[in-house]
C-alpha positions in Angstrom: 3.5 -33.8 26.4 1.4 -33.8 22.7 3.1 -33.4 20.0 1.3 -32.4 16.6 2.1 -32.5 12.8 1.9 -28.5 12.4 3.6 -28.6 8.4 6.2 -30.3 6.8 8.8 -28.5 8.8 7.3 -27.9 11.9 5.7 -29.4 15.3 3.5 -28.2 17.6 4.2 -29.3 20.9 1.4 -29.0 23.5 2.3 -28.2 27.5 0.4 -28.8 30.3 0.2 -24.7 31.4 1.9 -21.8 30.6 4.7 -22.0 32.9 5.8 -26.0 31.5 5.6 -24.0 28.0 7.9 -21.6 28.7 10.2 -23.9 30.2 10.1 -26.0 27.5 10.8 -23.7 25.3 13.9 -22.6 27.1 15.0 -26.3 27.3 15.0 -26.7 23.7 17.8 -23.8 22.8 20.4 -25.6 21.1 18.5 -28.5 19.8 20.0 -29.8 16.2 17.9 -29.3 13.1 15.6 -26.8 15.1 15.6 -23.2 13.1 12.8 -21.4 15.6 10.9 -21.8 18.5 7.7 -19.7 19.1 6.0 -20.0 22.6 2.2 -19.5 23.3 -0.1 -20.0 26.1 0.0 -23.9 26.5 2.2 -24.7 23.2 5.5 -24.5 21.7 6.0 -24.5 17.9 9.1 -26.1 17.0 10.0 -25.3 12.8 12.8 -27.6 12.1 14.9 -27.8 8.9 14.1 -31.2 7.3 17.5 -31.5 5.7 19.0 -31.9 9.1 16.6 -33.6 10.8 13.0 -35.6 10.3 9.8 -35.2 12.5 10.1 -38.1 13.9 13.4 -38.0 15.2 13.0 -34.3 16.5 9.7 -35.5 18.3 11.6 -38.3 20.2 14.0 -35.6 21.6 11.2 -33.1 22.3 9.5 -35.8 24.2 12.6 -37.0 26.2 12.7 -33.5 27.5 13.1 -33.0 31.7 11.6 -30.0 32.6 14.1 -27.7 34.8 12.2 -26.7 37.9 15.0 -23.7 38.4 13.4 -20.0 38.8 12.8 -18.9 35.3 14.8 -15.6 33.8 14.3 -12.3 35.0 14.6 -9.6 32.2 13.7 -6.9 34.5 10.8 -4.5 35.1 8.4 -2.2 32.9 6.6 0.6 34.2 3.4 1.4 32.1 1.2 4.2 32.3 -2.6 3.6 31.9 -5.3 6.1 31.1 -8.7 3.9 31.7 -10.6 4.9 29.3 -10.9 2.1 26.9 -14.2 1.4 24.9 -14.4 -2.0 26.4 -14.0 -1.2 30.2 -17.4 -1.4 31.4 -18.5 -4.0 29.5 -15.3 -6.2 30.0 -16.2 -6.0 34.2 -19.6 -6.7 33.3 -18.2 -10.2 32.1 -16.0 -10.6 34.5 -19.0 -9.8 37.3 -17.3 -6.7 39.2 -16.9 -3.1 38.7 -15.1 -0.9 36.0 -13.6 0.3 39.2 -12.2 -3.2 40.8 -11.3 -4.7 37.3 -9.0 -1.4 37.0 -7.8 -1.5 40.6 -7.0 -5.1 40.5 -5.3 -4.5 37.0 -3.1 -2.2 39.1 -2.5 -4.6 41.5 -1.6 -7.4 40.0 2.0 -8.5 39.2 2.4 -8.8 35.6 5.1 -11.0 33.6 5.5 -11.3 30.0 5.5 -15.0 28.8 5.8 -14.8 25.3 5.7 -12.5 22.1 3.3 -12.6 19.5 0.7 -11.4 16.5 3.2 -8.7 15.9 6.9 -7.1 16.6 6.6 -5.5 20.1 3.0 -7.7 21.3 4.0 -9.2 24.4 1.6 -11.7 26.3 1.5 -10.5 30.4 0.0 -13.2 32.7 -0.9 -12.0 36.3 -1.3 -13.8 39.6 -4.7 -12.6 40.0 -7.4 -15.4 38.9 -9.9 -12.6 37.8 -8.1 -11.9 34.4 -9.7 -14.3 32.1 -12.0 -12.7 29.6 -13.1 -13.9 26.1 -12.0 -11.9 23.0 -14.6 -9.9 21.0 -17.2 -11.5 18.9 -16.4 -9.2 16.3 -12.9 -8.1 15.9 -12.4 -4.4 15.1 -10.7 -3.7 11.8 -8.5 -0.6 13.7 -7.4 -0.9 16.8 -5.1 2.8 17.9 -1.4 2.1 19.0 -0.9 2.1 23.0 -4.1 0.5 23.6 -4.4 -1.8 26.9 -6.3 -4.7 26.2 -7.3 -8.1 27.9 -8.2 -11.3 26.5 -8.0 -14.6 28.0 -5.7 -14.7 31.0 -3.5 -11.7 29.1 -2.8 -8.3 29.2 -1.3 -6.7 26.1 -0.6 -3.2 24.7 -1.5 -2.9 20.7 2.3 -1.6 19.5 1.0 0.0 16.1 -2.3 0.8 14.8 -3.8 -2.8 13.6 -6.8 -5.1 13.3 -7.5 -6.9 16.9 -10.4 -8.9 19.1 -9.3 -7.8 22.7 -11.1 -6.2 25.0 -9.5 -2.6 25.5 -9.0 -1.2 28.6 -7.0 1.9 28.3 -4.2 3.5 26.7 -0.8 4.5 27.1 1.5 6.8 25.4 4.8 4.3 25.8 6.3 3.1 22.5 6.3 -0.4 22.6 8.3 -1.4 19.9 11.4 0.6 19.1 14.3 -1.0 16.6 16.6 1.1 18.1 16.2 0.1 21.3 17.9 -3.1 23.0 15.8 -5.4 23.0 13.1 -3.3 20.6 10.3 -4.7 22.2 9.3 -3.0 25.6 7.4 -6.3 26.3 10.1 -8.7 26.1 9.6 -12.3 27.5 10.4 -12.7 31.3 10.0 -9.2 31.8 7.6 -7.9 34.8 4.9 -5.5 34.1 3.6 -2.8 36.4 0.5 -0.7 35.5 -0.1 2.8 36.8 -2.1 5.4 36.6 -1.0 8.1 34.1 -0.6 11.1 35.6 -1.3 13.4 32.3 -4.1 14.1 30.3 -4.2 11.7 26.7 -2.0 13.5 23.9 -1.6 12.4 20.0 1.1 9.9 19.6 3.8 11.1 17.4 7.4 10.1 17.0 8.6 12.6 19.7 6.0 11.7 21.8 6.4 7.9 22.1 10.4 8.1 22.9 11.8 9.0 19.4 10.1 5.9 17.8 8.6 5.6 14.5 4.8 5.1 15.1 4.9 3.0 12.4 6.6 0.9 14.2 10.1 0.6 12.2 9.4 1.0 8.6 12.0 2.9 6.6 11.6 5.8 4.1 12.4 4.0 1.0 14.0 6.8 -0.5 17.5 7.2 0.1 19.7 10.0 0.9 20.8 12.9 -1.8 22.1 10.3 -4.4 25.8 11.2 -6.4 25.1 12.1 -9.7 24.8 9.3 -12.0 24.5 7.4 -9.5 22.7 3.9 -10.2 18.9 3.8 -9.0 15.2 3.2 -9.8 12.7 5.5 -9.7 8.9 4.9 -9.5 6.9 7.1 -11.8 3.3 5.0 -11.7 3.1 2.5 -8.6 1.1 -0.5 -8.1 -1.6 -2.3 -6.0 1.5 -2.6 -4.3 4.9 -2.1 -4.5 7.6 -3.6 -2.1 11.1 -3.9 -1.4 11.4 -7.4 -0.5 14.5 -10.3 -0.2 14.6 -13.7 1.7 13.4 -11.9 5.3 14.5 -11.6 8.4 14.7 -15.2 10.3 15.4 -15.6 13.8 13.5 -12.9 15.4 10.1 -15.2 16.6 11.2 -14.4 20.1 10.6 -10.8 19.6 7.2 -11.4 17.9 8.6 -10.8 14.5 8.3 -12.9 11.7 10.2 -13.8 9.0 8.3 -11.9 6.1 10.4 -12.0 2.7 9.7 -12.6 -0.7 6.5 -14.3 -1.0 7.4 -16.1 -4.0 10.8 -17.6 -3.4 11.6 -19.1 -6.6 10.6 -15.7 -8.4 13.5 -14.1 -6.2 15.6 -16.9 -7.3 15.3 -16.6 -11.1 14.9 -12.7 -11.2 18.3 -12.2 -9.1 20.0 -15.3 -11.1 18.9 -14.0 -14.5 20.8 -10.3 -13.8 23.7 -12.4 -11.8 23.0 -11.3 -8.1 23.2 -14.0 -5.6 20.0 -15.3 -4.6 19.4 -13.5 -1.6 19.9 -9.7 -2.8 17.1 -7.4 -2.3 14.3 -6.8 -5.1 10.9 -5.3 -5.8 7.9 -7.3 -5.4 4.9 -5.6 -7.7 1.1 -6.6 -7.6 -0.5 -5.0 -10.6 0.8 -2.8 -13.2 3.6 -0.5 -12.5 6.1 2.1 -14.7 10.0 2.3 -13.5 12.4 4.4 -14.4 16.2 3.3 -14.7 19.0 6.1 -13.8 22.5 5.1 -15.1 23.2 1.9 -16.9 22.7 -1.8 -15.7 20.8 -5.2 -16.3 17.2 -6.0 -15.1 15.0 -8.9 -15.4 11.4 -9.7 -14.5 10.1 -13.0 -13.3 7.2 -14.5 -11.2 3.8 -12.9 -12.8 3.6 -13.1 -16.9 1.8 -9.9 -18.5 2.8 -7.5 -21.5 6.1 -5.8 -20.5 7.5 -3.1 -22.3 10.8 -0.9 -22.3 10.6 2.5 -23.3 13.8 4.4 -24.3 14.3 8.0 -23.3 13.3 8.9 -27.1 10.0 7.0 -26.5 11.1 4.2 -28.6 9.5 0.9 -26.8 10.5 -2.5 -27.0 9.4 -5.8 -25.6 10.7 -7.5 -23.1 10.7 -11.6 -22.3 9.7 -12.6 -19.1 12.7 -14.0 -17.1 14.9 -12.8 -19.7 18.0 -10.6 -18.4 17.9 -7.1 -20.5 20.4 -4.1 -20.6 19.1 -0.2 -19.2 20.6 2.8 -19.8 19.3 6.2 -18.3 15.7 7.5 -18.7 14.7 4.1 -19.5 11.5 3.6 -18.7 9.8 -0.4 -18.0 6.1 -0.5 -18.1 4.7 -3.8 -16.3 1.1 -4.4 -17.8 -1.4 -6.5 -15.4 -0.5 -9.6 -15.0 -2.3 -12.0 -17.2 -1.1 -14.9 -15.0 0.1 -15.5 -11.8 0.2 -12.1 -9.2 3.3 -10.9 -8.2 5.9 -9.3 -10.3 9.4 -9.8 -9.0 12.0 -7.2 -10.8 15.4 -7.6 -10.3 18.4 -4.9 -10.9 22.1 -6.0 -11.1 23.6 -5.1 -7.9 20.4 -5.3 -6.0 17.9 -2.8 -4.0 19.9 -0.9 -1.6 17.7 0.6 0.9 18.5 0.8 4.9 18.2 -3.0 6.4 16.0 -3.5 9.6 17.0 -6.2 11.9 19.0 -7.5 9.1 16.5 -7.5 6.1 15.7 -5.2 3.8 12.2 -6.7 3.3 9.0 -4.8 3.8 6.7 -6.3 6.5 3.0 -5.2 5.9 1.6 -6.2 8.9 4.3 -5.7 11.1 5.5 -2.2 9.8 9.4 -3.3 9.3 11.6 -2.5 6.6 10.8 0.2 3.7 7.4 1.4 3.4 5.3 0.5 0.2 6.9 2.3 -2.7 4.7 5.3 -4.3 5.5 7.6 -7.3 8.1 9.2 -7.1 10.0 7.3 -4.7 13.6 6.5 -5.8 15.3 3.4 -4.6 19.3 3.3 -5.1 20.8 -0.1 -7.0 23.9 -1.7 -4.8 26.9 -3.4 -5.2 26.3 -6.5 -4.4 28.6 -9.2 -5.9 27.9 -10.3 -9.3 28.1 -13.3 -11.2 28.0 -13.5 -15.1 23.7 -12.7 -16.3 21.7 -16.2 -16.6 19.6 -15.5 -20.0 18.1 -19.0 -19.7 15.5 -18.1 -16.8 12.1 -19.8 -18.6 8.8 -18.1 -17.0 6.9 -20.6 -14.8 3.1 -21.5 -15.8 1.0 -19.7 -13.7 -2.8 -19.6 -12.7 -5.2 -17.5 -14.3 -8.7 -16.3 -12.6 -10.5 -18.9 -13.5 -8.3 -21.8 -13.5 -7.9 -24.8 -10.8 -4.9 -25.4 -9.2 -4.0 -27.8 -6.6 -2.0 -27.3 -3.3 -0.3 -30.2 -1.4 -1.1 -30.1 2.7 -0.3 -31.3 5.8 -3.3 -32.1 8.0 -3.0 -30.6 12.0 -2.4 -29.1 14.2 -6.1 -28.9 15.2 -7.9 -30.8 12.5 -9.4 -32.6 15.5 -11.5 -29.2 16.3 -13.5 -30.0 13.4 -16.3 -32.8 12.5 -15.7 -35.3 10.0 -17.6 -33.6 7.5 -15.4 -30.3 7.9 -12.3 -32.1 7.3 -13.9 -34.0 4.1 -15.2 -30.1 2.7 -11.6 -28.9 2.9 -10.5 -31.4 0.6 -13.6 -32.1 -0.7 -14.5 -29.1 -2.6 -13.1 -26.0 -4.5 -12.1 -22.9 -2.7 -12.3 -19.7 -4.4 -9.5 -16.7 -4.1 -11.1 -13.7 -2.8 -10.2 -10.3 -3.6 -9.8 -9.8 0.0 -6.2 -11.2 0.2 -2.9 -9.5 0.9 0.6 -10.8 2.0 -0.8 -11.6 5.3 -3.4 -14.2 3.9 -5.4 -15.3 1.2 -9.2 -15.4 2.3 -11.0 -18.1 0.6 -14.4 -18.9 -0.2 -16.2 -22.3 -0.2 -20.0 -22.9 -1.0 -19.7 -25.6 2.6 -17.9 -23.9 5.7 -16.1 -25.9 7.8 -17.9 -27.2 10.4 -16.6 -27.0 14.0 -16.7 -29.9 16.6 -14.9 -27.9 19.5 -16.6 -24.6 20.3 -14.6 -21.9 22.3 -11.5 -20.0 21.7 -8.5 -21.9 21.0 -5.7 -20.4 23.7 -3.1 -18.4 21.5 -0.6 -20.5 19.6 2.2 -20.3 16.6 1.6 -20.4 13.2 3.7 -21.2 9.9 3.5 -19.4 6.6 1.2 -21.6 4.6 -1.2 -22.4 8.0 -4.9 -22.7 6.9 -6.8 -21.0 9.9 -10.2 -21.2 10.3 -12.7 -18.1 11.8 -15.8 -18.9 13.3 -17.4 -18.3 9.6 -15.5 -21.8 8.6 -14.2 -19.6 5.6 -10.3 -20.4 5.3 -7.6 -17.8 5.7 -4.3 -19.3 4.1 -1.4 -17.4 5.8 1.3 -15.7 3.4 4.8 -14.4 4.6 3.6 -11.2 6.3 0.7 -13.1 9.0 0.8 -13.0 12.6 3.1 -15.6 14.9 0.3 -16.2 17.0 -3.2 -16.7 16.9 -6.2 -17.9 18.5 -8.2 -19.3 15.8 -7.9 -23.7 15.1 -5.4 -24.1 12.2 -6.7 -26.9 10.7 -4.1 -27.8 7.9 -0.9 -26.1 6.4 0.4 -26.2 2.8 3.9 -28.2 2.0 7.2 -25.7 1.3 6.7 -26.8 -2.2 3.5 -25.6 -2.3 4.3 -22.0 -0.8 5.7 -20.3 -4.0 2.6 -21.1 -6.0 0.0 -20.0 -3.5 1.7 -16.5 -3.3 0.8 -16.1 -7.1 -2.6 -17.0 -6.8 -4.7 -14.0 -8.0 -8.4 -13.5 -7.1 -10.8 -15.9 -8.6 -8.5 -19.0 -9.0 -10.1 -21.9 -7.4 -8.0 -24.4 -5.3 -8.1 -27.9 -4.5 -6.4 -28.9 -1.3 -4.6 -32.4 -1.2 -3.3 -34.2 1.4 0.2 -35.3 1.4 0.7 -38.8 1.4 3.1 -40.0 4.6 5.7 -42.3 3.9 
């Protein structure tokens, strides 16, 4: 096996084939220092805790693994009714050199088994015993693929669990709910499960919560506004929302096997600062705000705003305003309204309230995952979120705002190269660190789209079999303009990753507004 650097907290292990990757993934269960494993088509991404082990020590343990030849665990069978009317059916058949009728017949006859999960919660990569199925992705991915779309890419077949972008070839549609957070396991395509595709016996219907077996078609998102509040119960009301206003906490690590990324707060430093300022535990849920907003407080309490800096004004019920210092705790009474002006430096405000935001958790976290649709929906005007009773200590009045960038500034971000820097020419690797990259407006919590004068030149053509990616990964699409992954990124992908941010650069990256210029600096190895 070949072991590559994926970040300063992850290794990517190359296996001979899919089956060996699956066996290695199982063999590494319980290895000291390993935080999470993400199997891919021929790889396993191994995330580790640098405080418990080193890359060299862990690589030695992984390389010494003897693969068990025993039968892989069987997770049962699921039957998937399909209407074979996909937009790409005829084109895919042509690519494979068969008729559309033969493609459908062989898709129905093949023995399929889910090898691993990724991309989004509930998206399972099923592989078959039929060598026919090896088809390239679309040259131009769709921006919207409907939920329930049955698709092919490479040697895999999968079903999109919710509407999302995607580049797979669409051959049909099913009404089954592929992801239901109240089901055990939530993913219908769980790793190890056998899949039997059958022809649907009824006409297409519009997917709904009822037709999808009771599952929320948005993939598990919950209403941010809770049930009736007791009179006088503390809460935060959204008077005017922002470009994006979300509930966030530290995230839901540990569910990669289900295709669920950790997500969580984009700026961890701001989360800790805001919670410390009001006396909360560092993991208490907060509000993450991009752009300006107006929030109204119900009941008495304490709040603080960290992260981005801009004009902050607290206006009481009588209409009397006062300025609020960034990072400093301030008392609130019933009817007070906090106005957050457009950020002057940085991108994301983090608003903490004493006791924490108390919305219903999903898989143990209150974080809103915008790609997967897990957790509370983005907040809109009129939403009311309760304030909880998280254990509190004394407030900390000495949290100082950080020096964050404004549009036009240049910042340096530290990276490690790999795992796929060898897919690029020497000139391409040099261009990564030798020029400035501009943060474009086409950026969100999934990733920051960068633009440079010189695109990154590939040395290896073709597609990369799907493999795991970390937060901070620098993925390079065919146009050579990198995408820097943020917390809501897909767990797996097929574009090569040339490098990844070091852990200490992640929080700064979360605060880069459009127009900031970025220089990548390669971390020196000891």
